[in-house]
C-alpha positions as CSV (number, residue, x, y, z in Angstrom):
1,M,-6.6,-6.9,-3.0
2,G,-3.3,-8.8,-3.0
3,R,-4.6,-11.4,-0.7
4,Q,-7.6,-11.9,-2.9
5,Q,-5.2,-12.7,-5.7
6,G,-3.2,-15.2,-3.6
7,L,-0.6,-13.1,-2.0
8,T,0.4,-14.7,1.3
9,D,1.4,-13.1,4.6
10,Q,4.8,-14.7,4.2
11,Q,5.3,-12.9,0.8
12,L,4.2,-9.6,2.4
13,R,6.7,-10.1,5.2
14,D,9.4,-11.1,2.8
15,L,8.8,-8.4,0.2
16,P,11.8,-6.3,1.1
17,D,14.0,-9.3,0.7
18,Y,12.2,-10.9,-2.3
19,E,15.5,-11.8,-4.0
20,S,16.5,-14.3,-1.3
21,S,13.0,-15.3,-0.1
22,S,11.7,-18.8,-0.9
23,A,8.2,-17.4,-0.7
24,F,8.5,-16.1,-4.3
25,S,8.7,-18.0,-7.6
26,D,11.2,-17.2,-10.3
27,V,8.5,-15.3,-12.3
28,E,7.5,-13.3,-9.2
29,R,11.1,-12.3,-8.6
30,A,11.5,-11.3,-12.2
31,V,8.4,-9.1,-12.0
32,L,9.5,-7.5,-8.8
33,R,13.0,-6.8,-10.2
34,Y,11.2,-5.1,-13.2
35,A,8.9,-3.1,-10.9
36,D,12.0,-2.0,-8.8
37,A,13.8,-0.9,-11.9
38,M,10.8,1.1,-13.2
39,S,10.6,2.7,-9.7
40,D,14.1,4.1,-9.9
41,T,14.5,7.8,-10.6
42,P,15.5,8.1,-13.4
43,V,13.9,4.9,-14.7
44,D,16.6,2.4,-15.6
45,V,15.5,-1.0,-16.7
46,A,18.7,-3.0,-17.4
47,D,18.6,-5.4,-20.4
48,E,19.1,-8.4,-18.1
49,V,16.1,-7.3,-16.0
50,F,13.9,-7.0,-19.1
51,A,15.2,-10.3,-20.4
52,G,14.2,-11.9,-17.1
53,V,10.6,-10.7,-17.6
54,R,10.6,-11.8,-21.2
55,Q,11.6,-15.3,-20.1
56,H,8.3,-15.7,-18.2
57,L,5.8,-13.4,-19.8
58,E,4.3,-12.9,-23.3
59,E,4.6,-9.5,-24.9
60,V,1.0,-8.5,-24.2
61,Q,1.5,-9.4,-20.5
62,I,4.7,-7.3,-20.4
63,V,2.8,-4.3,-21.8
64,E,0.0,-4.8,-19.3
65,L,2.5,-5.1,-16.4
66,T,4.4,-2.0,-17.5
67,S,1.2,-0.1,-17.8
68,A,0.1,-1.1,-14.3
69,I,3.4,-0.1,-12.7
70,A,3.5,3.2,-14.6
71,W,-0.1,3.9,-13.6
72,E,0.6,3.4,-9.9
73,H,3.6,5.8,-10.2
74,Y,1.4,8.4,-12.0
75,R,-1.4,8.0,-9.4
76,A,1.0,8.4,-6.5
77,R,2.7,11.5,-7.9
78,F,-0.6,13.0,-8.8
79,D,-2.0,12.5,-5.3
80,H,1.2,13.7,-3.7
81,A,1.3,16.9,-5.8
82,L,-2.2,17.7,-4.8
83,G,-1.8,16.8,-1.2
84,I,-4.3,13.9,-1.4
85,E,-4.1,11.8,1.6
86,S,-5.0,8.2,2.2
87,E,-8.7,7.5,2.8
88,G,-7.9,4.8,5.3
89,F,-9.3,1.9,3.2
90,S,-6.3,-0.3,4.0
91,E,-6.2,0.6,7.7
92,G,-4.9,-2.3,9.7
93,A,-3.5,-4.0,6.6
94,F,0.0,-5.3,6.4
95,C,2.7,-2.7,5.4
96,A,6.1,-4.1,4.5
97,L,9.0,-1.9,5.2
98,S,12.5,-2.4,3.9
99,A,15.1,-3.2,6.6
100,A,16.6,0.3,6.1
101,A,13.2,2.0,6.5
102,A,12.4,0.0,9.6
103,A,15.7,0.8,11.2
104,A,15.3,4.5,10.5
105,D,11.8,4.4,11.9
106,A,13.0,2.6,15.0
107,D,15.8,5.1,15.7
108,G,13.7,8.1,14.9
109,S,16.0,9.4,12.2
110,G,13.6,8.9,9.4
111,D,16.6,8.5,7.1
112,A,16.4,5.2,5.3
113,S,19.3,5.9,2.9
């Protein structure tokens, strides 16, 4: 789906390092910062992160973005709680791992902290 909307392979590769990647625009970095903040537990969207989104998006767009991010968290938690596994629809697709997760996977520890 992302590729259908213009997401490039370079952006997929650089996603874990979006802050320093030239593959992302200022608005994309602002949106990714916001999504990261909404993904924290507990959720903690700093004023400067929200201001960065407001600099690029209209209020209705921010509401839609917030809803989409929240919905994905809801869906993921719902599926996890019920033991619902992937159906394999994205098999063979690109999966970006953070540097910490990739290192933990490589050394077999599974600990990306």
